[in-house]
N, CA, C and O of each residue as an XYZ file, in Angstrom:
792
protein
N      45.174     56.064    184.664
C      46.161     55.941    183.610
C      47.350     56.843    183.934
O      47.163     58.017    184.251
N      48.572     56.308    183.859
C      49.740     57.095    184.225
C      50.057     58.111    183.136
O      49.616     57.994    181.993
N      50.849     59.125    183.539
C      51.251     60.175    182.599
C      52.059     59.576    181.447
O      51.887     59.982    180.297
N      52.935     58.618    181.743
C      53.771     57.996    180.718
C      52.926     57.263    179.681
O      53.207     57.331    178.485
N      51.888     56.562    180.144
C      51.010     55.840    179.213
C      50.257     56.825    178.336
O      50.093     56.590    177.138
N      49.791     57.942    178.927
C      49.094     58.954    178.133
C      49.994     59.513    177.047
O      49.546     59.730    175.921
N      51.273     59.750    177.375
C      52.223     60.275    176.390
C      52.420     59.264    175.265
O      52.450     59.640    174.093
N      52.556     57.970    175.615
C      52.724     56.935    174.603
C      51.509     56.842    173.694
O      51.651     56.692    172.480
N      50.299     56.932    174.279
C      49.077     56.863    173.471
C      48.976     58.064    172.553
O      48.582     57.922    171.395
N      49.326     59.252    173.048
C      49.287     60.449    172.213
C      50.288     60.334    171.078
O      50.015     60.748    169.951
N      51.458     59.763    171.384
C      52.462     59.580    170.346
C      52.000     58.601    169.280
O      52.245     58.812    168.093
N      51.334     57.533    169.694
C      50.818     56.556    168.738
C      49.751     57.168    167.845
O      49.725     56.914    166.641
N      48.869     57.976    168.430
C      47.840     58.650    167.639
C      48.466     59.601    166.641
O      48.030     59.671    165.492
N      49.499     60.346    167.070
C      50.169     61.283    166.179
C      50.846     60.549    165.033
O      50.817     61.017    163.895
N      51.462     59.389    165.327
C      52.101     58.601    164.283
C      51.077     58.108    163.276
O      51.335     58.109    162.073
N      49.905     57.682    163.765
C      48.843     57.239    162.874
C      48.349     58.356    161.982
O      48.079     58.137    160.801
N      48.227     59.568    162.541
C      47.768     60.712    161.756
C      48.792     61.088    160.702
O      48.428     61.450    159.583
N      50.083     61.004    161.053
C      51.122     61.378    160.106
C      51.114     60.452    158.890
O      51.543     60.843    157.805
N      50.622     59.218    159.076
C      50.617     58.248    157.984
C      49.332     58.272    157.174
O      49.219     57.544    156.188
N      48.354     59.095    157.566
C      47.067     59.036    156.872
C      47.119     59.778    155.538
O      48.063     60.523    155.274
N      46.116     59.575    154.709
C      46.102     60.054    153.338
C      45.786     61.540    153.239
O      45.192     62.114    154.152
N      46.186     62.167    152.121
C      45.838     63.574    151.905
C      44.321     63.752    151.824
O      43.596     62.839    151.428
N      43.864     64.923    152.200
C      42.441     65.231    152.128
C      42.039     65.549    150.696
O      42.776     66.220    149.974
N      40.868     65.068    150.282
C      40.299     65.382    148.966
C      38.928     66.006    149.189
O      38.065     65.364    149.788
N      38.693     67.249    148.725
C      37.391     67.895    148.942
C      36.248     67.029    148.434
O      36.361     66.387    147.390
N      35.137     67.016    149.183
C      33.992     66.170    148.814
C      32.671     66.878    149.088
O      31.704     66.236    149.496
N      32.613     68.184    148.873
C      31.359     68.909    148.993
C      30.912     69.112    150.429
O      31.730     69.239    151.340
N      29.601     69.140    150.614
C      29.033     69.373    151.945
C      28.021     68.285    152.287
O      27.527     67.571    151.414
N      27.727     68.179    153.583
C      26.732     67.216    154.063
C      26.224     67.708    155.410
O      26.794     68.624    156.002
N      25.158     67.098    155.885
C      24.584     67.454    157.185
C      25.167     66.550    158.261
O      25.199     65.329    158.109
N      25.628     67.162    159.353
C      26.141     66.357    160.455
C      25.027     65.527    161.074
O      23.873     65.951    161.131
N      25.393     64.334    161.537
C      24.433     63.446    162.161
C      24.055     63.893    163.556
O      24.437     64.980    163.989
N      23.291     63.045    164.279
C      22.774     63.433    165.592
C      23.810     63.464    166.700
O      23.564     64.064    167.747
N      24.968     62.832    166.501
C      25.965     62.775    167.576
C      27.379     62.871    167.012
O      28.133     61.900    167.083
N      27.755     64.030    166.451
C      29.116     64.161    165.929
C      30.150     64.076    167.049
O      29.868     64.407    168.201
N      31.357     63.624    166.688
C      32.463     63.603    167.657
C      32.930     65.029    167.898
O      33.070     65.809    166.956
N      33.170     65.369    169.157
C      33.556     66.725    169.527
C      34.986     66.772    170.038
O      35.459     65.846    170.697
N      35.662     67.863    169.724
C      36.997     68.117    170.236
C      37.175     69.615    170.382
O      36.239     70.387    170.170
N      38.367     70.014    170.742
C      38.640     71.438    170.889
C      39.534     71.708    172.061
O      40.340     70.866    172.455
N      39.388     72.899    172.626
C      40.207     73.284    173.758
C      40.058     74.758    174.059
O      39.225     75.447    173.472
N      40.872     75.230    174.977
C      40.822     76.630    175.400
C      42.205     77.252    175.278
O      43.215     76.557    175.170
N      42.221     78.574    175.297
C      43.466     79.322    175.293
C      43.806     79.737    176.721
O      42.954     79.709    177.609
N      45.059     80.120    176.927
C      45.420     80.695    178.212
C      45.129     82.193    178.206
O      45.706     82.957    178.979
N      44.238     82.588    177.335
C      43.589     83.899    177.337
C      42.122     83.593    177.086
O      41.808     82.467    176.700
N      41.217     84.524    177.283
C      39.793     84.201    177.144
C      39.442     83.585    175.790
O      39.900     84.043    174.743
N      38.622     82.542    175.835
C      38.092     81.945    174.617
C      38.578     80.538    174.358
O      39.454     80.027    175.055
N      37.994     79.914    173.336
C      38.367     78.559    172.974
C      37.784     78.160    171.639
O      37.102     78.949    170.985
N      38.057     76.920    171.234
C      37.604     76.365    169.959
C      36.825     75.080    170.197
O      37.078     74.356    171.160
N      35.882     74.808    169.316
C      35.174     73.536    169.284
C      35.220     72.987    167.865
O      35.044     73.735    166.904
N      35.453     71.696    167.729
C      35.416     70.988    166.449
C      34.382     69.881    166.565
O      34.346     69.168    167.568
N      33.537     69.732    165.545
C      32.533     68.662    165.504
C      32.646     67.942    164.166
O      32.551     68.579    163.117
N      32.851     66.613    164.184
C      33.051     65.851    162.949
C      32.261     64.553    162.952
O      31.963     63.980    164.000
N      31.932     64.109    161.747
C      31.335     62.798    161.487
C      32.234     62.051    160.511
O      32.908     62.679    159.693
N      32.258     60.731    160.581
C      32.868     59.896    159.545
C      31.736     59.210    158.789
O      30.729     58.817    159.378
N      31.914     59.073    157.483
C      30.843     58.448    156.683
C      31.412     57.849    155.403
O      32.542     58.133    155.006
N      30.601     57.019    154.777
C      30.950     56.389    153.511
C      30.661     57.365    152.376
O      29.506     57.708    152.124
N      31.706     57.805    151.699
C      31.534     58.690    150.542
C      32.172     57.997    149.345
O      33.394     57.994    149.192
N      31.339     57.419    148.509
C      31.830     56.733    147.318
C      32.732     55.554    147.619
O      33.647     55.263    146.849
N      32.489     54.863    148.739
C      33.300     53.708    149.095
C      34.571     54.049    149.845
O      35.325     53.154    150.228
N      34.822     55.348    150.062
C      35.986     55.800    150.809
C      35.565     56.361    152.166
O      34.405     56.721    152.366
N      36.519     56.433    153.096
C      36.238     57.037    154.392
C      36.193     58.548    154.228
O      37.174     59.169    153.819
N      35.054     59.126    154.548
C      34.902     60.569    154.476
C      34.805     61.168    155.864
O      34.335     60.518    156.799
N      35.247     62.401    155.995
C      35.128     63.153    157.246
C      34.441     64.471    156.931
O      34.865     65.203    156.037
N      33.373     64.773    157.670
C      32.633     66.023    157.506
C      32.630     66.749    158.844
O      32.532     66.117    159.896
N      32.737     68.077    158.807
C      32.760     68.760    160.085
C      32.680     70.265    160.035
O      32.704     70.887    158.973
N      32.584     70.832    161.234
C      32.508     72.276    161.427
C      33.410     72.655    162.602
O      33.837     71.799    163.377
N      33.687     73.948    162.715
C      34.414     74.449    163.877
C      33.821     75.786    164.290
O      33.201     76.487    163.490
N      34.027     76.123    165.561
C      33.530     77.389    166.099
C      34.549     77.937    167.081
O      35.291     77.180    167.706
N      34.582     79.258    167.214
C      35.402     79.880    168.236
C      34.520     80.749    169.113
O      33.437     81.165    168.701
N      34.985     81.020    170.315
C      34.206     81.789    171.274
C      33.895     83.184    170.747
O      34.740     83.826    170.122
N      32.691     83.639    171.001
C      32.302     84.995    170.627
C      33.094     86.008    171.439
O      33.498     87.045    170.913
N      33.317     85.719    172.709
C      34.023     86.633    173.598
C      35.517     86.336    173.656
O      36.153     86.531    174.692
N      36.070     85.871    172.560
C      37.470     85.481    172.520
C      38.392     86.699    172.561
O      38.043     87.778    172.083
N      39.576     86.503    173.141
C      40.587     87.554    173.174
C      40.985     87.942    171.760
O      41.110     87.083    170.887
N      41.184     89.236    171.533
C      41.622     89.725    170.224
C      42.978     89.130    169.850
O      43.299     89.025    168.666
N      43.768     88.744    170.831
C      45.100     88.196    170.572
C      45.048     86.845    169.851
O      46.008     86.472    169.176
N      43.945     86.114    169.985
C      43.864     84.779    169.377
C      42.833     84.705    168.258
O      42.506     83.613    167.793
N      42.322     85.844    167.822
C      41.235     85.859    166.840
C      41.594     85.183    165.517
O      40.715     84.596    164.886
N      42.836     85.242    165.079
C      43.188     84.688    163.770
C      44.092     83.462    163.876
O      44.811     83.133    162.934
N      44.053     82.791    165.021
C      44.935     81.635    165.201
C      44.274     80.300    164.854
O      44.959     79.280    164.779
N      42.960     80.290    164.643
C      42.258     79.018    164.381
C      42.799     78.265    163.167
O      42.969     77.050    163.260
N      43.084     78.924    162.015
C      43.593     78.149    160.872
C      44.859     77.363    161.193
O      45.002     76.221    160.754
N      45.774     77.953    161.948
C      47.014     77.251    162.325
C      46.699     76.060    163.231
O      47.267     74.979    163.071
N      45.788     76.272    164.180
C      45.430     75.194    165.096
C      44.740     74.054    164.347
O      45.055     72.882    164.554
N      43.794     74.413    163.474
C      43.075     73.392    162.709
C      44.012     72.635    161.771
O      43.839     71.436    161.554
N      45.004     73.331    161.217
C      45.936     72.684    160.305
C      46.774     71.635    161.023
O      47.252     70.688    160.398
N      46.955     71.797    162.329
C      47.743     70.838    163.105
C      46.884     69.700    163.659
O      47.408     68.755    164.248
N      45.575     69.789    163.472
C      44.641     68.818    164.047
C      44.412     67.635    163.113
O      44.682     67.704    161.914
N      43.911     66.553    163.691
C      43.605     65.382    162.891
C      42.464     64.580    163.501
O      41.981     64.883    164.592
N      42.045     63.550    162.771
C      40.942     62.693    163.196
C      41.376     61.240    163.095
O      41.986     60.828    162.108
N      41.053     60.459    164.138
C      41.290     59.023    164.083
C      39.959     58.286    164.172
O      39.017     58.746    164.817
N      39.903     57.140    163.513
C      38.743     56.252    163.555
C      39.219     54.932    164.127
O      40.007     54.223    163.501
N      38.738     54.600    165.324
C      39.199     53.405    166.044
C      40.719     53.411    166.180
O      41.356     52.364    166.065
N      41.304     54.588    166.426
C      42.740     54.712    166.626
C      43.558     54.821    165.356
O      44.771     55.019    165.423
N      42.920     54.695    164.189
C      43.619     54.774    162.905
C      43.467     56.172    162.328
O      42.351     56.679    162.212
N      44.590     56.805    161.962
C      44.526     58.141    161.397
C      43.785     58.153    160.066
O      44.126     57.398    159.156
N      42.775     59.007    159.951
C      42.022     59.100    158.699
C      42.079     60.486    158.085
O      41.819     60.626    156.890
N      42.405     61.513    158.848
C      42.493     62.867    158.297
C      43.504     63.666    159.100
O      43.485     63.639    160.331
N      44.383     64.373    158.413
C      45.346     65.251    159.049
C      45.227     66.626    158.408
O      45.310     66.758    157.187
N      45.033     67.649    159.235
C      44.820     68.998    158.720
C      43.330     69.236    158.539
O      42.721     68.693    157.618
N      42.735     70.051    159.418
C      41.280     70.228    159.411
C      40.849     71.637    159.000
O      39.780     72.103    159.395
N      41.685     72.314    158.204
C      41.309     73.660    157.758
C      40.113     73.651    156.813
O      39.508     74.695    156.571
N      39.766     72.478    156.274
C      38.614     72.379    155.376
C      37.281     72.535    156.106
O      36.258     72.789    155.470
N      37.280     72.385    157.435
C      36.031     72.455    158.196
C      35.342     73.801    157.997
O      35.996     74.824    157.795
N      34.033     73.784    158.057
C      33.226     75.000    157.890
C      33.077     75.703    159.228
O      32.775     75.067    160.237
N      33.289     77.027    159.240
C      33.126     77.781    160.480
C      31.648     78.062    160.728
O      30.905     78.429    159.818
N      31.243     77.880    161.983
C      29.866     78.144    162.406
C      29.920     78.900    163.732
O      30.984     79.055    164.332
N      28.767     79.361    164.171
C      28.681     80.021    165.467
C      28.719     78.977    166.586
O      28.256     77.854    166.386
N      29.261     79.323    167.762
C      29.222     78.380    168.882
C      27.789     77.959    169.181
O      26.868     78.772    169.107
N      27.606     76.686    169.519
C      26.262     76.155    169.756
C      26.307     75.122    170.872
O      27.365     74.583    171.195
N      25.155     74.856    171.450
C      25.072     73.797    172.455
C      25.061     72.419    171.796
O      25.398     71.425    172.438
N      24.674     72.352    170.504
C      24.703     71.113    169.738
C      25.057     71.447    168.293
O      24.591     72.446    167.744
N      25.885     70.603    167.684
C      26.276     70.809    166.288
C      25.591     69.804    165.362
O      25.871     69.774    164.164
N      24.702     68.989    165.907
C      23.946     68.020    165.114
C      23.092     68.754    164.084
O      22.478     69.776    164.389
N      23.059     68.226    162.873
C      22.197     68.773    161.832
C      22.743     69.980    161.095
O      22.069     70.509    160.211
N      23.953     70.436    161.433
C      24.521     71.591    160.742
C      25.153     71.173    159.421
O      25.639     70.051    159.281
N      25.141     72.075    158.464
C      25.804     71.813    157.188
C      27.308     71.860    157.405
O      27.824     72.805    158.001
N      28.012     70.840    156.922
C      29.445     70.700    157.173
C      30.194     70.490    155.870
O      29.648     69.941    154.914
N      31.442     70.927    155.833
C      32.325     70.624    154.710
C      32.892     69.220    154.880
O      33.114     68.759    156.000
N      33.127     68.543    153.748
C      33.579     67.150    153.779
C      34.841     66.934    152.949
O      35.110     67.666    151.997
N      35.604     65.920    153.329
C      36.727     65.423    152.518
C      36.621     63.898    152.463
O      35.956     63.274    153.289
N      37.287     63.322    151.476
C      37.458     61.870    151.450
C      38.940     61.554    151.540
O      39.785     62.393    151.231
N      39.247     60.337    151.965
C      40.630     59.860    152.021
C      40.740     58.613    151.152
O      39.745     58.143    150.599
N      41.946     58.086    151.037
C      42.147     56.859    150.262
C      41.766     55.614    151.058
O      41.752     54.507    150.519
N      41.457     55.800    152.346
C      41.093     54.644    153.168
C      39.715     54.134    152.764
O      38.752     54.900    152.787
N      39.596     52.861    152.395
C      38.280     52.313    152.066
C      37.359     52.331    153.283
O      37.800     52.116    154.412
N      36.080     52.589    153.041
C      35.086     52.469    154.120
C      34.872     50.992    154.398
O      34.729     50.194    153.472
N      34.850     50.625    155.683
C      34.725     49.227    156.062
C      33.438     48.994    156.824
O      32.953     49.876    157.533
N      32.894     47.808    156.675
C      31.680     47.457    157.415
C      31.910     47.657    158.901
O      32.915     47.202    159.448
N      30.976     48.338    159.555
C      31.089     48.583    160.978
C      31.768     49.888    161.339
O      31.810     50.249    162.515
N      32.311     50.622    160.341
C      32.987     51.885    160.643
C      32.060     52.896    161.317
O      32.498     53.714    162.126
N      30.774     52.826    160.972
C      29.835     53.797    161.542
C      29.720     53.659    163.059
O      29.279     54.593    163.729
N      30.107     52.518    163.604
C      30.015     52.292    165.053
C      31.372     52.420    165.750
O      31.450     52.329    166.976
N      32.429     52.627    164.984
C      33.760     52.722    165.584
C      34.000     54.125    166.151
O      33.481     55.105    165.616
N      34.781     54.226    167.230
C      34.986     55.533    167.864
C      35.776     56.489    166.989
O      36.832     56.148    166.455
N      35.240     57.692    166.856
C      35.867     58.764    166.084
C      36.377     59.803    167.075
O      35.645     60.214    167.975
N      37.628     60.228    166.914
C      38.205     61.190    167.855
C      38.929     62.312    167.118
O      39.543     62.101    166.072
N      38.840     63.506    167.692
C      39.560     64.675    167.196
C      40.807     64.853    168.052
O      40.736     64.791    169.280
N      41.947     65.073    167.408
C      43.210     65.276    168.117
C      43.789     66.625    167.725
O      44.025     66.895    166.547
N      44.017     67.479    168.736
C      44.622     68.786    168.503
C      45.772     68.934    169.494
O      45.551     68.838    170.701
N      46.993     69.164    169.014
C      48.116     69.253    169.947
C      48.123     70.556    170.737
O      47.673     71.595    170.254
N      48.640     70.480    171.952
C      48.912     71.690    172.735
C      49.967     72.492    171.982
O      50.921     71.914    171.461
N      49.814     73.808    171.915
C      50.748     74.613    171.138
C      50.710     76.075    171.557
O      49.708     76.563    172.081
N      51.829     76.766    171.314
C      51.896     78.212    171.520
C      51.284     78.889    170.302
O      51.656     78.581    169.170
N      50.344     79.812    170.523
C      49.704     80.509    169.404
C      50.105     81.977    169.331
O      50.008     82.587    168.267
N      50.550     82.550    170.434
C      51.059     83.919    170.450
C      52.307     83.934    171.317
O      52.271     83.527    172.478
N      53.419     84.410    170.743
C      54.670     84.504    171.499
C      55.244     85.895    171.279
O      55.879     86.164    170.259
N      55.016     86.768    172.241
C      55.474     88.152    172.145
C      56.214     88.528    173.422
O      55.943     89.556    174.042
N      57.169     87.655    173.801
C      57.956     87.895    175.004
C      59.195     88.713    174.655
O      59.841     88.481    173.633
N      59.513     89.667    175.513
C      60.707     90.483    175.312
C      61.956     89.771    175.827
O      63.072     90.086    175.412
N      61.769     88.836    176.710
C      62.894     88.109    177.286
C      62.400     86.792    177.814
O      61.407     86.263    177.315
N      63.068     86.244    178.814
C      62.614     85.001    179.421
C      61.266     85.199    180.078
O      60.935     86.305    180.506
N      60.481     84.130    180.162
C      59.142     84.220    180.728
C      59.190     84.780    182.145
O      59.906     84.261    183.002
N      58.433     85.826    182.384
C      58.378     86.426    183.700
C      59.504     87.402    183.978
O      59.578     87.964    185.071
N      60.394     87.615    182.997
C      61.523     88.512    183.218
C      61.249     89.898    182.644
O      61.068     90.856    183.396
N      61.217     90.010    181.311
C      61.079     91.314    180.682
C      59.650     91.634    180.284
O      59.392     92.691    179.709
N      58.723     90.740    180.577
C      57.332     90.999    180.228
C      56.999     90.525    178.828
O      57.828     89.909    178.158
N      55.782     90.813    178.388
C      55.321     90.351    177.087
C      54.185     89.366    177.248
O      53.643     89.195    178.341
N      53.829     88.724    176.157
C      52.660     87.849    176.139
C      53.026     86.493    175.553
O      53.678     86.409    174.512
N      52.601     85.441    176.228
C      52.742     84.072    175.743
C      51.398     83.400    175.935
O      50.932     83.265    177.066
N      50.759     82.971    174.835
C      49.435     82.356    174.901
C      49.500     80.958    174.298
O      49.991     80.764    173.187
N      48.994     79.993    175.057
C      48.944     78.598    174.629
C      47.522     78.222    174.231
O      46.549     78.778    174.741
N      47.421     77.259    173.300
C      46.170     76.538    173.084
C      46.294     75.218    173.820
O      47.285     74.502    173.672
N      45.266     74.894    174.628
C      45.278     73.688    175.450
C      44.128     72.777    175.056
O      42.974     73.123    175.309
N      44.396     71.617    174.443
C      43.309     70.697    174.111
C      42.615     70.202    175.370
O      43.234     70.064    176.425
N      41.319     69.938    175.243
C      40.590     69.474    176.418
C      39.105     69.379    176.176
O      38.320     69.502    177.116
N      38.695     69.160    174.931
C      37.278     69.074    174.627
C      36.734     70.406    174.143
O      37.468     71.391    174.069
N      35.444     70.437    173.811
C      34.843     71.652    173.250
C      35.118     72.870    174.124
O      34.869     72.838    175.329
N      35.632     73.948    173.523
C      35.994     75.128    174.296
C      35.254     76.388    173.899
O      35.348     77.401    174.591
N      34.512     76.344    172.785
C      33.716     77.501    172.361
C      32.280     77.285    172.801
O      31.664     76.276    172.458
N      31.754     78.223    173.551
C      30.407     78.091    174.092
C      29.578     79.329    173.745
O      30.125     80.428    173.650
N      28.284     79.168    173.558
C      27.444     80.329    173.230
C      27.566     81.452    174.244
O      27.461     82.626    173.890
N      27.786     81.099    175.503
C      27.963     82.110    176.548
C      29.161     81.705    177.393
O      29.056     80.810    178.231
N      30.293     82.355    177.178
C      31.504     81.983    177.891
C      31.393     82.330    179.366
O      31.012     83.449    179.709
N      31.723     81.379    180.253
C      31.666     81.672    181.683
C      32.733     82.685    182.086
O      33.796     82.762    181.470
N      32.452     83.424    183.078
C      33.353     84.394    183.671
C      33.313     84.136    185.185
O      32.417     83.412    185.618
N      34.200     84.664    186.009
C      35.237     85.620    185.627
C      36.478     84.939    185.071
O      36.617     83.716    185.110
N      37.365     85.762    184.559
C      38.667     85.302    184.082
C      39.723     85.810    185.041
O      39.622     86.920    185.564
N      40.733     84.995    185.267
C      41.848     85.497    186.066
C      42.989     85.875    185.130
O      43.113     85.316    184.040
N      43.801     86.798    185.543
C      44.942     87.252    184.749
C      46.179     87.278    185.637
O      46.163     87.864    186.720
N      47.251     86.638    185.172
C      48.510     86.682    185.893
C      49.269     87.895    185.387
O      49.755     87.904    184.257
N      49.369     88.908    186.216
C      49.849     90.228    185.826
C      51.050     90.237    184.909
O      52.100     89.683    185.233
N      50.884     90.886    183.735
C      51.976     91.113    182.815
C      52.336     89.950    181.920
O      53.145     90.121    181.008
N      51.769     88.762    182.140
C      52.186     87.595    181.355
C      51.246     87.303    180.199
O      51.605     86.555    179.289
N      50.057     87.874    180.216
C      49.080     87.554    179.184
C      48.397     86.231    179.411
O      47.610     85.798    178.569
N      48.673     85.564    180.535
C      48.085     84.259    180.827
C      46.814     84.455    181.631
O      46.795     85.197    182.613
N      45.753     83.785    181.208
C      44.498     83.896    181.940
C      43.704     82.615    181.772
O      44.082     81.723    181.012
N      42.593     82.540    182.499
C      41.755     81.344    182.434
C      40.529     81.534    183.277
O      40.280     82.629    183.783
N      39.733     80.448    183.442
C      38.516     80.538    184.234
C      38.766     80.108    185.662
O      39.585     79.226    185.918
N      38.072     80.720    186.581
C      38.119     80.303    187.969
C      36.775     79.701    188.338
O      35.733     80.325    188.138
N      36.797     78.512    188.866
C      35.594     77.900    189.418
C      35.865     77.639    190.886
O      36.964     77.894    191.379
N      34.868     77.134    191.578
C      35.028     76.878    193.011
C      36.049     75.774    193.272
O      36.568     75.660    194.382
N      36.349     74.937    192.229
C      37.300     73.852    192.427
C      38.566     74.045    191.627
O      39.385     73.130    191.539
N      38.747     75.222    191.038
C      39.910     75.439    190.204
C      40.663     76.661    190.662
O      40.063     77.695    190.956
N      41.970     76.550    190.725
C      42.809     77.677    191.054
C      43.823     77.868    189.938
O      44.192     76.894    189.282
N      44.287     79.098    189.701
C      45.280     79.324    188.647
C      46.512     78.451    188.836
O      47.091     78.386    189.920
N      46.903     77.775    187.739
C      48.075     76.920    187.813
C      49.051     77.176    186.678
O      50.043     76.458    186.546
N      48.794     78.172    185.867
C      49.678     78.444    184.732
C      50.978     79.067    185.199
O      51.848     79.366    184.380
């Protein structure tokens, strides 16, 4: 898939989310055996994971879910999750059903989020036959979460930290080592097939 097509698809998903209904609190429920997962990592140690289910709540489309952040997360990003979750949304078969995921319940990072108690909302979208089998996706935009630069990047120093979507990023045991690009606050994981590219 070309980069241009990916941008168009992301734009279409964002447009769908912008048109979706306001969230209405709907209590709690237990996540099913295979919740949809999303999240990402920071350009400093740590990351986020989101796990959600869609379900029929009183004839409306409901979304239930939880979120987790890395235990070994950088202190610089410790309080950025609410902003990130507020910018996130959920689509069902490409149709926006929830925008703003701050309602999700925080849990500890886990290898599986199935069976956890989750916070729920309902939307004005009617539940439709077959929705339980339609693909559910979490969308979180790439964004700057810490901007403490004294001047242009790489000039006067300071810290610039991004959140990068890319699937579940909070793990019970975060892999190490981390690389650090001197003075920029940018870091990440090094594997045998990955080299720093920030």
